All heavy atoms as TSV, in Angstrom:
chain	resi	resn	atom	element	x	y	z
A	1	MET	N	N	-33.621	-1.073	-36.561
A	1	MET	CA	C	-33.667	0.224	-36.119
A	1	MET	C	C	-34.814	0.917	-36.812
A	1	MET	O	O	-35.008	0.861	-37.988
A	1	MET	CB	C	-32.387	0.940	-36.356
A	1	MET	CG	C	-32.394	2.424	-35.962
A	1	MET	SD	S	-30.939	3.405	-36.300
A	1	MET	CE	C	-29.581	2.244	-36.250
A	2	ALA	N	N	-35.661	1.644	-36.019
A	2	ALA	CA	C	-36.744	2.408	-36.611
A	2	ALA	C	C	-36.412	3.853	-36.476
A	2	ALA	O	O	-35.888	4.392	-35.549
A	2	ALA	CB	C	-38.030	2.186	-35.835
A	3	ILE	N	N	-36.670	4.612	-37.592
A	3	ILE	CA	C	-36.348	6.009	-37.626
A	3	ILE	C	C	-37.684	6.701	-37.953
A	3	ILE	O	O	-38.390	6.427	-38.865
A	3	ILE	CB	C	-35.333	6.352	-38.760
A	3	ILE	CG1	C	-34.085	5.550	-38.700
A	3	ILE	CG2	C	-35.083	7.881	-38.837
A	3	ILE	CD1	C	-33.210	5.841	-37.469
A	4	ASP	N	N	-37.893	7.792	-37.107
A	4	ASP	CA	C	-39.148	8.644	-37.386
A	4	ASP	C	C	-38.730	9.681	-38.368
A	4	ASP	O	O	-38.015	10.625	-37.959
A	4	ASP	CB	C	-39.662	9.246	-36.047
A	4	ASP	CG	C	-40.855	10.079	-36.203
A	4	ASP	OD1	O	-41.226	10.406	-37.434
A	4	ASP	OD2	O	-41.539	10.392	-35.212
A	5	VAL	N	N	-39.061	9.569	-39.617
A	5	VAL	CA	C	-38.575	10.490	-40.671
A	5	VAL	C	C	-39.091	11.868	-40.460
A	5	VAL	O	O	-38.508	12.821	-40.959
A	5	VAL	CB	C	-38.842	9.981	-42.096
A	5	VAL	CG1	C	-38.076	8.753	-42.322
A	5	VAL	CG2	C	-40.304	9.808	-42.310
A	6	GLU	N	N	-40.175	11.987	-39.752
A	6	GLU	CA	C	-40.728	13.357	-39.431
A	6	GLU	C	C	-39.781	14.208	-38.521
A	6	GLU	O	O	-39.787	15.379	-38.425
A	6	GLU	CB	C	-42.022	13.277	-38.790
A	6	GLU	CG	C	-43.151	12.660	-39.725
A	6	GLU	CD	C	-43.316	13.486	-40.955
A	6	GLU	OE1	O	-43.343	14.684	-40.935
A	6	GLU	OE2	O	-43.509	12.924	-42.069
A	7	LYS	N	N	-38.920	13.477	-37.759
A	7	LYS	CA	C	-37.979	14.080	-36.821
A	7	LYS	C	C	-36.582	14.194	-37.339
A	7	LYS	O	O	-35.695	14.708	-36.777
A	7	LYS	CB	C	-38.015	13.459	-35.488
A	7	LYS	CG	C	-39.366	13.595	-34.756
A	7	LYS	CD	C	-39.396	12.857	-33.489
A	7	LYS	CE	C	-40.783	13.058	-32.811
A	7	LYS	NZ	N	-40.828	12.374	-31.511
A	8	CYS	N	N	-36.293	13.499	-38.503
A	8	CYS	CA	C	-34.980	13.448	-39.139
A	8	CYS	C	C	-34.479	14.845	-39.460
A	8	CYS	O	O	-35.201	15.569	-40.102
A	8	CYS	CB	C	-34.996	12.493	-40.269
A	8	CYS	SG	S	-33.369	12.459	-41.125
A	9	ILE	N	N	-33.306	15.142	-39.035
A	9	ILE	CA	C	-32.669	16.482	-39.442
A	9	ILE	C	C	-31.557	16.201	-40.406
A	9	ILE	O	O	-30.839	17.165	-40.763
A	9	ILE	CB	C	-32.208	17.192	-38.205
A	9	ILE	CG1	C	-31.124	16.404	-37.460
A	9	ILE	CG2	C	-33.358	17.551	-37.308
A	9	ILE	CD1	C	-30.428	17.193	-36.346
A	10	GLY	N	N	-31.311	14.947	-40.870
A	10	GLY	CA	C	-30.291	14.732	-41.933
A	10	GLY	C	C	-28.881	14.677	-41.407
A	10	GLY	O	O	-27.971	14.926	-42.180
A	11	CYS	N	N	-28.616	14.426	-40.092
A	11	CYS	CA	C	-27.255	14.553	-39.513
A	11	CYS	C	C	-26.457	13.252	-39.812
A	11	CYS	O	O	-25.217	13.331	-39.743
A	11	CYS	CB	C	-27.314	14.813	-38.058
A	11	CYS	SG	S	-28.038	13.422	-37.079
A	12	GLY	N	N	-27.030	12.116	-40.106
A	12	GLY	CA	C	-26.351	10.875	-40.348
A	12	GLY	C	C	-25.912	10.163	-39.129
A	12	GLY	O	O	-25.259	9.074	-39.213
A	13	ASN	N	N	-26.252	10.667	-37.979
A	13	ASN	CA	C	-25.817	9.935	-36.690
A	13	ASN	C	C	-26.448	8.500	-36.593
A	13	ASN	O	O	-25.826	7.630	-35.985
A	13	ASN	CB	C	-26.233	10.757	-35.430
A	13	ASN	CG	C	-25.283	11.926	-35.283
A	13	ASN	OD1	O	-24.084	11.879	-35.750
A	13	ASN	ND2	N	-25.699	12.889	-34.630
A	14	CYS	N	N	-27.538	8.267	-37.252
A	14	CYS	CA	C	-28.121	6.926	-37.282
A	14	CYS	C	C	-27.245	5.908	-37.986
A	14	CYS	O	O	-27.119	4.775	-37.569
A	14	CYS	CB	C	-29.580	6.927	-37.768
A	14	CYS	SG	S	-29.647	7.483	-39.502
A	15	VAL	N	N	-26.594	6.380	-39.088
A	15	VAL	CA	C	-25.706	5.488	-39.758
A	15	VAL	C	C	-24.516	5.211	-38.926
A	15	VAL	O	O	-24.013	4.084	-38.805
A	15	VAL	CB	C	-25.281	6.175	-41.150
A	15	VAL	CG1	C	-24.308	5.318	-41.811
A	15	VAL	CG2	C	-26.534	6.343	-42.056
A	16	VAL	N	N	-23.890	6.264	-38.298
A	16	VAL	CA	C	-22.723	6.090	-37.488
A	16	VAL	C	C	-23.089	5.151	-36.307
A	16	VAL	O	O	-22.316	4.171	-36.077
A	16	VAL	CB	C	-22.355	7.471	-36.910
A	16	VAL	CG1	C	-21.166	7.273	-35.901
A	16	VAL	CG2	C	-21.849	8.465	-38.017
A	17	ALA	N	N	-24.150	5.273	-35.651
A	17	ALA	CA	C	-24.512	4.435	-34.520
A	17	ALA	C	C	-24.759	2.986	-34.990
A	17	ALA	O	O	-24.321	2.064	-34.283
A	17	ALA	CB	C	-25.841	4.914	-33.927
A	18	CYS	N	N	-25.393	2.805	-36.128
A	18	CYS	CA	C	-25.614	1.458	-36.663
A	18	CYS	C	C	-24.315	0.766	-36.997
A	18	CYS	O	O	-24.102	-0.398	-36.664
A	18	CYS	CB	C	-26.577	1.467	-37.836
A	18	CYS	SG	S	-27.044	-0.091	-38.447
A	19	LYS	N	N	-23.370	1.453	-37.692
A	19	LYS	CA	C	-22.068	0.831	-37.974
A	19	LYS	C	C	-21.341	0.482	-36.670
A	19	LYS	O	O	-20.749	-0.529	-36.618
A	19	LYS	CB	C	-21.263	1.841	-38.830
A	19	LYS	CG	C	-21.649	1.955	-40.249
A	19	LYS	CD	C	-20.730	2.853	-40.982
A	19	LYS	CE	C	-21.137	2.892	-42.528
A	19	LYS	NZ	N	-20.275	2.247	-43.356
A	20	GLU	N	N	-21.331	1.402	-35.734
A	20	GLU	CA	C	-20.618	1.074	-34.402
A	20	GLU	C	C	-21.241	-0.095	-33.749
A	20	GLU	O	O	-20.531	-0.931	-33.256
A	20	GLU	CB	C	-20.585	2.308	-33.548
A	20	GLU	CG	C	-19.699	3.466	-34.084
A	20	GLU	CD	C	-19.720	4.666	-33.282
A	20	GLU	OE1	O	-20.341	4.656	-32.137
A	20	GLU	OE2	O	-19.123	5.684	-33.670
A	21	GLU	N	N	-22.551	-0.029	-33.664
A	21	GLU	CA	C	-23.217	-1.206	-32.959
A	21	GLU	C	C	-22.993	-2.496	-33.626
A	21	GLU	O	O	-22.927	-3.568	-32.957
A	21	GLU	CB	C	-24.773	-0.879	-32.904
A	21	GLU	CG	C	-25.541	-1.873	-32.225
A	21	GLU	CD	C	-25.275	-1.969	-30.717
A	21	GLU	OE1	O	-24.745	-0.952	-30.102
A	21	GLU	OE2	O	-25.524	-2.979	-30.100
A	22	ASN	N	N	-22.865	-2.573	-34.910
A	22	ASN	CA	C	-22.817	-3.820	-35.686
A	22	ASN	C	C	-21.327	-4.152	-36.116
A	22	ASN	O	O	-21.120	-5.109	-36.794
A	22	ASN	CB	C	-23.773	-3.800	-36.798
A	22	ASN	CG	C	-25.189	-3.815	-36.465
A	22	ASN	OD1	O	-25.699	-4.819	-35.915
A	22	ASN	ND2	N	-25.893	-2.726	-36.587
A	23	GLY	N	N	-20.447	-3.345	-35.677
A	23	GLY	CA	C	-18.987	-3.562	-36.039
A	23	GLY	C	C	-18.631	-3.450	-37.470
A	23	GLY	O	O	-17.709	-4.232	-37.948
A	24	VAL	N	N	-19.324	-2.604	-38.190
A	24	VAL	CA	C	-18.976	-2.363	-39.608
A	24	VAL	C	C	-17.911	-1.325	-39.668
A	24	VAL	O	O	-18.142	-0.195	-39.217
A	24	VAL	CB	C	-20.277	-1.910	-40.341
A	24	VAL	CG1	C	-19.925	-1.624	-41.857
A	24	VAL	CG2	C	-21.360	-2.955	-40.317
A	25	PRO	N	N	-16.756	-1.578	-40.293
A	25	PRO	CA	C	-15.673	-0.629	-40.452
A	25	PRO	C	C	-16.113	0.644	-41.150
A	25	PRO	O	O	-16.848	0.476	-42.076
A	25	PRO	CB	C	-14.564	-1.357	-41.013
A	25	PRO	CG	C	-15.114	-2.620	-41.549
A	25	PRO	CD	C	-16.432	-2.820	-40.925
A	26	LYS	N	N	-15.595	1.746	-40.743
A	26	LYS	CA	C	-15.849	2.990	-41.483
A	26	LYS	C	C	-15.148	2.926	-42.847
A	26	LYS	O	O	-15.783	3.375	-43.874
A	26	LYS	CB	C	-15.396	4.204	-40.677
A	26	LYS	CG	C	-15.611	5.531	-41.421
A	26	LYS	CD	C	-15.210	6.704	-40.643
A	26	LYS	CE	C	-15.487	7.974	-41.515
A	26	LYS	NZ	N	-14.825	9.125	-41.004
A	27	GLU	N	N	-13.917	2.549	-42.872
A	27	GLU	CA	C	-13.248	2.521	-44.141
A	27	GLU	C	C	-12.597	1.112	-44.346
A	27	GLU	O	O	-12.138	0.478	-43.361
A	27	GLU	CB	C	-12.126	3.561	-44.162
A	27	GLU	CG	C	-12.607	4.924	-44.128
A	27	GLU	CD	C	-11.603	6.003	-44.145
A	27	GLU	OE1	O	-10.388	5.648	-44.449
A	27	GLU	OE2	O	-11.894	7.163	-43.863
A	28	PRO	N	N	-12.478	0.564	-45.437
A	28	PRO	CA	C	-12.988	1.177	-46.706
A	28	PRO	C	C	-14.540	1.243	-46.490
A	28	PRO	O	O	-15.117	0.510	-45.732
A	28	PRO	CB	C	-12.593	0.246	-47.815
A	28	PRO	CG	C	-12.308	-1.111	-47.206
A	28	PRO	CD	C	-11.910	-0.709	-45.698
A	29	PHE	N	N	-15.168	2.058	-47.350
A	29	PHE	CA	C	-16.521	2.451	-47.120
A	29	PHE	C	C	-17.456	1.182	-47.479
A	29	PHE	O	O	-17.609	0.846	-48.619
A	29	PHE	CB	C	-16.946	3.618	-47.931
A	29	PHE	CG	C	-16.233	4.869	-47.499
A	29	PHE	CD1	C	-15.191	5.321	-48.301
A	29	PHE	CD2	C	-16.465	5.471	-46.303
A	29	PHE	CE1	C	-14.460	6.439	-47.834
A	29	PHE	CE2	C	-15.816	6.595	-45.879
A	29	PHE	CZ	C	-14.808	7.075	-46.649
A	30	TYR	N	N	-17.921	0.544	-46.452
A	30	TYR	CA	C	-18.872	-0.558	-46.587
A	30	TYR	C	C	-20.233	0.022	-46.555
A	30	TYR	O	O	-20.622	0.668	-45.646
A	30	TYR	CB	C	-18.700	-1.643	-45.563
A	30	TYR	CG	C	-17.376	-2.355	-45.620
A	30	TYR	CD1	C	-16.297	-2.010	-44.712
A	30	TYR	CD2	C	-17.229	-3.401	-46.502
A	30	TYR	CE1	C	-15.116	-2.733	-44.836
A	30	TYR	CE2	C	-16.097	-4.122	-46.589
A	30	TYR	CZ	C	-15.011	-3.742	-45.702
A	30	TYR	OH	O	-13.775	-4.405	-45.803
A	31	PHE	N	N	-21.070	-0.341	-47.590
A	31	PHE	CA	C	-22.415	0.305	-47.599
A	31	PHE	C	C	-23.446	-0.731	-47.396
A	31	PHE	O	O	-24.416	-0.753	-48.101
A	31	PHE	CB	C	-22.618	1.082	-48.968
A	31	PHE	CG	C	-21.841	2.346	-48.955
A	31	PHE	CD1	C	-20.869	2.597	-49.954
A	31	PHE	CD2	C	-22.050	3.400	-48.020
A	31	PHE	CE1	C	-20.125	3.710	-49.996
A	31	PHE	CE2	C	-21.252	4.538	-48.000
A	31	PHE	CZ	C	-20.389	4.721	-49.057
A	32	ARG	N	N	-23.248	-1.616	-46.472
A	32	ARG	CA	C	-24.380	-2.457	-46.092
A	32	ARG	C	C	-25.170	-1.714	-44.996
A	32	ARG	O	O	-26.174	-2.215	-44.595
A	32	ARG	CB	C	-23.873	-3.830	-45.649
A	32	ARG	CG	C	-23.023	-3.773	-44.443
A	32	ARG	CD	C	-22.639	-5.190	-44.036
A	32	ARG	NE	N	-21.907	-5.118	-42.742
A	32	ARG	CZ	C	-21.298	-6.012	-42.187
A	32	ARG	NH1	N	-21.080	-7.212	-42.840
A	32	ARG	NH2	N	-20.704	-5.910	-40.997
A	33	THR	N	N	-24.665	-0.582	-44.575
A	33	THR	CA	C	-25.422	0.249	-43.604
A	33	THR	C	C	-25.445	1.637	-44.234
A	33	THR	O	O	-24.433	2.287	-44.378
A	33	THR	CB	C	-24.586	0.323	-42.279
A	33	THR	OG1	O	-24.459	-0.991	-41.802
A	33	THR	CG2	C	-25.288	1.159	-41.238
A	34	TRP	N	N	-26.630	2.083	-44.630
A	34	TRP	CA	C	-26.665	3.395	-45.303
A	34	TRP	C	C	-28.183	3.906	-45.233
A	34	TRP	O	O	-29.058	3.127	-44.918
A	34	TRP	CB	C	-26.240	3.313	-46.766
A	34	TRP	CG	C	-27.234	2.703	-47.659
A	34	TRP	CD1	C	-28.237	3.398	-48.437
A	34	TRP	CD2	C	-27.420	1.411	-47.994
A	34	TRP	NE1	N	-28.886	2.450	-49.172
A	34	TRP	CE2	C	-28.451	1.182	-48.874
A	34	TRP	CE3	C	-26.788	0.212	-47.577
A	34	TRP	CZ2	C	-28.865	0.010	-49.454
A	34	TRP	CZ3	C	-27.217	-0.960	-48.083
A	34	TRP	CH2	C	-28.192	-1.057	-49.053
A	35	ILE	N	N	-28.247	5.183	-45.552
A	35	ILE	CA	C	-29.668	5.715	-45.642
A	35	ILE	C	C	-29.718	6.509	-46.906
A	35	ILE	O	O	-28.664	6.971	-47.449
A	35	ILE	CB	C	-30.010	6.643	-44.489
A	35	ILE	CG1	C	-28.958	7.749	-44.245
A	35	ILE	CG2	C	-30.247	5.863	-43.200
A	35	ILE	CD1	C	-29.289	8.742	-43.138
A	36	GLU	N	N	-30.835	6.699	-47.454
A	36	GLU	CA	C	-31.030	7.471	-48.652
A	36	GLU	C	C	-32.106	8.520	-48.439
A	36	GLU	O	O	-32.946	8.273	-47.566
A	36	GLU	CB	C	-31.579	6.536	-49.835
A	36	GLU	CG	C	-30.605	5.489	-50.203
A	36	GLU	CD	C	-31.169	4.516	-51.256
A	36	GLU	OE1	O	-32.414	4.395	-51.332
A	36	GLU	OE2	O	-30.379	3.928	-51.961
A	37	ARG	N	N	-32.042	9.616	-49.157
A	37	ARG	CA	C	-33.036	10.708	-49.032
A	37	ARG	C	C	-33.770	10.671	-50.410
A	37	ARG	O	O	-33.210	10.723	-51.505
A	37	ARG	CB	C	-32.373	11.964	-48.765
A	37	ARG	CG	C	-33.433	13.058	-48.716
A	37	ARG	CD	C	-32.825	14.391	-48.234
A	37	ARG	NE	N	-31.727	14.865	-49.083
A	37	ARG	CZ	C	-31.069	15.927	-48.859
A	37	ARG	NH1	N	-31.270	16.661	-47.781
A	37	ARG	NH2	N	-30.090	16.273	-49.677
A	38	TYR	N	N	-35.113	10.616	-50.375
A	38	TYR	CA	C	-35.962	10.754	-51.521
A	38	TYR	C	C	-36.659	12.012	-51.452
A	38	TYR	O	O	-37.237	12.303	-50.463
A	38	TYR	CB	C	-37.008	9.640	-51.486
A	38	TYR	CG	C	-36.404	8.191	-51.750
A	38	TYR	CD1	C	-35.746	7.538	-50.683
A	38	TYR	CD2	C	-36.426	7.655	-52.919
A	38	TYR	CE1	C	-35.189	6.248	-50.874
A	38	TYR	CE2	C	-35.846	6.353	-53.118
A	38	TYR	CZ	C	-35.298	5.676	-52.079
A	38	TYR	OH	O	-34.766	4.489	-52.276
A	39	GLN	N	N	-36.568	12.815	-52.496
A	39	GLN	CA	C	-37.181	14.117	-52.592
A	39	GLN	C	C	-38.054	14.108	-53.859
A	39	GLN	O	O	-37.587	13.691	-54.899
A	39	GLN	CB	C	-36.147	15.175	-52.722
A	39	GLN	CG	C	-35.302	15.302	-51.433
A	39	GLN	CD	C	-34.264	16.375	-51.522
A	39	GLN	OE1	O	-34.518	17.531	-51.275
A	39	GLN	NE2	N	-33.063	16.018	-52.021
A	40	GLU	N	N	-39.289	14.479	-53.716
A	40	GLU	CA	C	-40.230	14.480	-54.809
A	40	GLU	C	C	-40.466	15.900	-55.303
A	40	GLU	O	O	-40.719	16.823	-54.506
A	40	GLU	CB	C	-41.507	13.834	-54.460
A	40	GLU	CG	C	-41.325	12.338	-54.169
A	40	GLU	CD	C	-42.646	11.698	-53.851
A	40	GLU	OE1	O	-43.734	12.316	-53.873
A	40	GLU	OE2	O	-42.603	10.509	-53.520
A	41	TYR	N	N	-40.367	16.080	-56.624
A	41	TYR	CA	C	-40.534	17.380	-57.212
A	41	TYR	C	C	-41.468	17.106	-58.494
A	41	TYR	O	O	-41.143	16.716	-59.533
A	41	TYR	CB	C	-39.248	17.979	-57.776
A	41	TYR	CG	C	-38.257	18.112	-56.725
A	41	TYR	CD1	C	-37.175	17.248	-56.586
A	41	TYR	CD2	C	-38.338	19.180	-55.835
A	41	TYR	CE1	C	-36.271	17.402	-55.556
A	41	TYR	CE2	C	-37.336	19.388	-54.852
A	41	TYR	CZ	C	-36.388	18.476	-54.689
A	41	TYR	OH	O	-35.420	18.560	-53.694
A	42	GLY	N	N	-42.833	17.350	-58.159
A	42	GLY	CA	C	-43.828	16.954	-59.151
A	42	GLY	C	C	-43.780	15.464	-59.489
A	42	GLY	O	O	-43.953	14.676	-58.554
A	43	ASP	N	N	-43.522	15.101	-60.664
A	43	ASP	CA	C	-43.505	13.661	-61.081
A	43	ASP	C	C	-42.077	13.193	-61.055
A	43	ASP	O	O	-41.850	12.097	-61.538
A	43	ASP	CB	C	-44.153	13.506	-62.494
A	43	ASP	CG	C	-43.476	14.291	-63.574
A	43	ASP	OD1	O	-42.574	15.119	-63.297
A	43	ASP	OD2	O	-43.937	14.081	-64.745
A	44	GLU	N	N	-41.131	13.888	-60.588
A	44	GLU	CA	C	-39.642	13.513	-60.561
A	44	GLU	C	C	-39.307	13.230	-59.102
A	44	GLU	O	O	-39.632	13.904	-58.231
A	44	GLU	CB	C	-38.760	14.604	-61.123
A	44	GLU	CG	C	-37.377	14.191	-61.030
A	44	GLU	CD	C	-36.450	15.365	-61.545
A	44	GLU	OE1	O	-36.920	16.492	-61.665
A	44	GLU	OE2	O	-35.231	15.079	-61.666
A	45	THR	N	N	-38.680	12.048	-58.911
A	45	THR	CA	C	-38.146	11.677	-57.600
A	45	THR	C	C	-36.641	11.660	-57.725
A	45	THR	O	O	-36.045	11.049	-58.540
A	45	THR	CB	C	-38.649	10.311	-57.194
A	45	THR	OG1	O	-40.023	10.277	-57.095
A	45	THR	CG2	C	-38.067	9.910	-55.766
A	46	VAL	N	N	-35.896	12.430	-56.810
A	46	VAL	CA	C	-34.520	12.559	-56.783
A	46	VAL	C	C	-34.015	11.758	-55.541
A	46	VAL	O	O	-34.449	11.996	-54.367
A	46	VAL	CB	C	-34.016	13.925	-56.688
A	46	VAL	CG1	C	-32.529	14.077	-56.579
A	46	VAL	CG2	C	-34.501	14.746	-57.847
A	47	VAL	N	N	-33.067	10.773	-55.750
A	47	VAL	CA	C	-32.508	10.031	-54.642
A	47	VAL	C	C	-31.081	10.412	-54.457
A	47	VAL	O	O	-30.292	10.476	-55.447
A	47	VAL	CB	C	-32.638	8.511	-54.964
A	47	VAL	CG1	C	-32.078	7.695	-53.773
A	47	VAL	CG2	C	-34.055	8.144	-55.301
A	48	ASP	N	N	-30.675	10.641	-53.218
A	48	ASP	CA	C	-29.285	10.933	-52.954
A	48	ASP	C	C	-28.882	10.244	-51.658
A	48	ASP	O	O	-29.660	9.935	-50.763
A	48	ASP	CB	C	-28.857	12.413	-52.952
A	48	ASP	CG	C	-29.497	13.164	-51.786
A	48	ASP	OD1	O	-30.520	12.685	-51.201
A	48	ASP	OD2	O	-29.027	14.286	-51.538
A	49	SER	N	N	-27.572	9.831	-51.610
A	49	SER	CA	C	-27.029	9.108	-50.484
A	49	SER	C	C	-25.576	9.333	-50.331
A	49	SER	O	O	-24.729	8.449	-50.634
A	49	SER	CB	C	-27.282	7.606	-50.557
A	49	SER	OG	O	-26.875	6.953	-49.341
A	50	PRO	N	N	-25.110	10.629	-50.156
A	50	PRO	CA	C	-23.652	10.945	-50.161
A	50	PRO	C	C	-22.988	10.239	-49.049
A	50	PRO	O	O	-23.364	10.300	-47.864
A	50	PRO	CB	C	-23.663	12.461	-49.971
A	50	PRO	CG	C	-24.957	12.822	-49.307
A	50	PRO	CD	C	-25.918	11.825	-49.852
A	51	ASN	N	N	-21.988	9.486	-49.462
A	51	ASN	CA	C	-21.186	8.670	-48.501
A	51	ASN	C	C	-22.021	7.770	-47.568
A	51	ASN	O	O	-21.814	7.574	-46.437
A	51	ASN	CB	C	-20.327	9.564	-47.630
A	51	ASN	CG	C	-19.253	8.772	-46.831
A	51	ASN	OD1	O	-18.824	7.694	-47.240
A	51	ASN	ND2	N	-18.760	9.341	-45.747
A	52	GLY	N	N	-23.117	7.233	-48.171
A	52	GLY	CA	C	-24.051	6.354	-47.475
A	52	GLY	C	C	-24.833	7.073	-46.373
A	52	GLY	O	O	-25.452	6.391	-45.449
A	53	GLY	N	N	-24.784	8.363	-46.346
A	53	GLY	CA	C	-25.404	9.170	-45.283
A	53	GLY	C	C	-24.542	9.277	-44.021
A	53	GLY	O	O	-24.967	9.947	-43.042
A	54	TYR	N	N	-23.350	8.755	-44.042
A	54	TYR	CA	C	-22.509	8.784	-42.842
A	54	TYR	C	C	-22.207	10.178	-42.352
A	54	TYR	O	O	-22.201	10.454	-41.188
A	54	TYR	CB	C	-21.217	7.960	-43.144
A	54	TYR	CG	C	-20.415	7.749	-41.943
A	54	TYR	CD1	C	-20.555	6.586	-41.187
A	54	TYR	CD2	C	-19.373	8.673	-41.563
A	54	TYR	CE1	C	-19.739	6.327	-40.019
A	54	TYR	CE2	C	-18.644	8.410	-40.412
A	54	TYR	CZ	C	-18.794	7.240	-39.613
A	54	TYR	OH	O	-18.102	7.026	-38.558
A	55	ASP	N	N	-21.963	11.054	-43.290
A	55	ASP	CA	C	-21.606	12.483	-42.891
A	55	ASP	C	C	-22.817	13.391	-42.893
A	55	ASP	O	O	-22.635	14.584	-42.869
A	55	ASP	CB	C	-20.542	12.982	-43.909
A	55	ASP	CG	C	-19.224	12.167	-43.784
A	55	ASP	OD1	O	-18.837	11.875	-42.655
A	55	ASP	OD2	O	-18.657	11.872	-44.846
A	56	GLY	N	N	-24.043	12.806	-42.991
A	56	GLY	CA	C	-25.205	13.654	-43.109
A	56	GLY	C	C	-25.529	14.090	-44.488
A	56	GLY	O	O	-24.896	13.541	-45.478
A	57	PHE	N	N	-26.466	14.955	-44.625
A	57	PHE	CA	C	-27.032	15.344	-45.980
A	57	PHE	C	C	-26.843	16.875	-45.993
A	57	PHE	O	O	-27.033	17.540	-45.005
A	57	PHE	CB	C	-28.488	14.936	-46.096
A	57	PHE	CG	C	-28.605	13.511	-46.306
A	57	PHE	CD1	C	-28.765	12.633	-45.210
A	57	PHE	CD2	C	-28.628	12.927	-47.546
A	57	PHE	CE1	C	-29.035	11.257	-45.443
A	57	PHE	CE2	C	-28.764	11.622	-47.757
A	57	PHE	CZ	C	-28.976	10.764	-46.726
A	58	PRO	N	N	-26.544	17.358	-47.273
A	58	PRO	CA	C	-26.624	18.808	-47.377
A	58	PRO	C	C	-28.033	19.300	-47.289
A	58	PRO	O	O	-28.940	18.516	-47.350
A	58	PRO	CB	C	-26.107	19.056	-48.783
A	58	PRO	CG	C	-26.219	17.646	-49.505
A	58	PRO	CD	C	-26.261	16.645	-48.442
A	59	ALA	N	N	-28.191	20.593	-47.101
A	59	ALA	CA	C	-29.475	21.115	-46.998
A	59	ALA	C	C	-30.309	20.807	-48.230
A	59	ALA	O	O	-29.827	20.649	-49.295
A	59	ALA	CB	C	-29.475	22.624	-46.849
A	60	ARG	N	N	-31.594	20.563	-47.995
A	60	ARG	CA	C	-32.529	20.324	-49.128
A	60	ARG	C	C	-32.500	21.460	-50.122
A	60	ARG	O	O	-32.590	22.671	-49.702
A	60	ARG	CB	C	-33.964	20.067	-48.594
A	60	ARG	CG	C	-34.015	18.869	-47.754
A	60	ARG	CD	C	-35.493	18.616	-47.406
A	60	ARG	NE	N	-35.511	17.561	-46.448
A	60	ARG	CZ	C	-35.870	16.306	-46.812
A	60	ARG	NH1	N	-36.211	16.084	-48.093
A	60	ARG	NH2	N	-35.908	15.321	-46.001
A	61	ARG	N	N	-32.501	21.136	-51.381
A	61	ARG	CA	C	-32.485	22.188	-52.441
A	61	ARG	C	C	-33.891	22.620	-52.654
A	61	ARG	O	O	-34.865	21.846	-52.357
A	61	ARG	CB	C	-31.770	21.726	-53.721
A	61	ARG	CG	C	-32.507	20.528	-54.299
A	61	ARG	CD	C	-31.585	20.047	-55.492
A	61	ARG	NE	N	-32.128	18.822	-56.058
A	61	ARG	CZ	C	-32.985	18.844	-57.082
A	61	ARG	NH1	N	-33.388	19.917	-57.643
A	61	ARG	NH2	N	-33.417	17.654	-57.583
A	62	ASN	N	N	-34.118	23.680	-53.250
A	62	ASN	CA	C	-35.466	24.228	-53.664
A	62	ASN	C	C	-36.007	23.354	-54.745
A	62	ASN	O	O	-35.370	23.007	-55.681
A	62	ASN	CB	C	-35.426	25.673	-54.107
A	62	ASN	CG	C	-35.053	26.622	-52.968
A	62	ASN	OD1	O	-35.342	26.300	-51.818
A	62	ASN	ND2	N	-34.413	27.620	-53.259
A	63	PRO	N	N	-37.368	22.999	-54.662
A	63	PRO	CA	C	-37.985	22.208	-55.712
A	63	PRO	C	C	-37.849	22.953	-57.084
A	63	PRO	O	O	-37.958	24.193	-57.088
A	63	PRO	CB	C	-39.361	22.027	-55.304
A	63	PRO	CG	C	-39.408	22.480	-53.857
A	63	PRO	CD	C	-38.157	23.389	-53.594
A	64	ARG	N	N	-37.612	22.195	-58.041
A	64	ARG	CA	C	-37.624	22.785	-59.453
A	64	ARG	C	C	-39.000	22.997	-59.864
A	64	ARG	O	O	-39.928	22.237	-59.653
A	64	ARG	CB	C	-36.992	21.818	-60.400
A	64	ARG	CG	C	-35.502	21.726	-60.246
A	64	ARG	CD	C	-34.919	20.909	-61.311
A	64	ARG	NE	N	-34.586	19.660	-60.686
A	64	ARG	CZ	C	-34.331	18.562	-61.318
A	64	ARG	NH1	N	-34.384	18.426	-62.600
A	64	ARG	NH2	N	-33.955	17.457	-60.628
A	65	ARG	N	N	-39.244	24.103	-60.518
A	65	ARG	CA	C	-40.558	24.475	-61.047
A	65	ARG	C	C	-40.594	24.169	-62.521
A	65	ARG	O	O	-39.655	24.511	-63.257
A	65	ARG	CB	C	-40.851	25.906	-60.751
A	65	ARG	CG	C	-40.913	26.175	-59.297
A	65	ARG	CD	C	-41.385	27.579	-59.081
A	65	ARG	NE	N	-41.359	27.709	-57.633
A	65	ARG	CZ	C	-41.915	28.674	-56.941
A	65	ARG	NH1	N	-42.633	29.588	-57.661
A	65	ARG	NH2	N	-41.902	28.802	-55.679
A	66	LYS	N	N	-41.614	23.499	-62.918
A	66	LYS	CA	C	-41.798	23.191	-64.308
A	66	LYS	C	C	-42.396	24.327	-65.093
A	66	LYS	O	O	-43.271	25.064	-64.555
A	66	LYS	CB	C	-42.632	21.935	-64.505
A	66	LYS	CG	C	-42.049	20.703	-64.063
A	66	LYS	CD	C	-42.885	19.523	-64.418
A	66	LYS	CE	C	-42.167	18.256	-64.094
A	66	LYS	NZ	N	-42.798	17.096	-64.672
A	67	THR	N	N	-41.803	24.607	-66.223
A	67	THR	CA	C	-42.361	25.636	-67.064
A	67	THR	C	C	-42.830	24.998	-68.355
A	67	THR	O	O	-42.291	24.092	-68.848
A	67	THR	CB	C	-41.310	26.711	-67.453
A	67	THR	OG1	O	-40.133	26.023	-68.050
A	67	THR	CG2	C	-40.815	27.445	-66.225
A	68	ARG	N	N	-43.964	25.363	-68.811
A	68	ARG	CA	C	-44.589	24.814	-69.975
A	68	ARG	C	C	-44.824	25.811	-71.036
A	68	ARG	O	O	-45.092	26.927	-70.815
A	68	ARG	CB	C	-45.878	24.073	-69.654
A	68	ARG	CG	C	-45.566	22.876	-68.849
A	68	ARG	CD	C	-46.813	22.040	-68.633
A	68	ARG	NE	N	-46.595	21.005	-67.688
A	68	ARG	CZ	C	-46.876	19.816	-67.951
A	68	ARG	NH1	N	-47.476	19.412	-68.961
A	68	ARG	NH2	N	-46.572	18.804	-67.094
């Protein structure tokens, strides 16, 4: 499956569709089907994948500002 990340709204429907199409049970939580979100803040990269992305993602947080 190809995902255009420029159009992604973080809803998680791609994970749901992939699990249904491939017969992967929802529970117990099998994470051979998942998505991750990578957010870059300066030289730091934060990766999150709550529940494998099945329930979508929370809103993006504000980037941290470095103080020196």
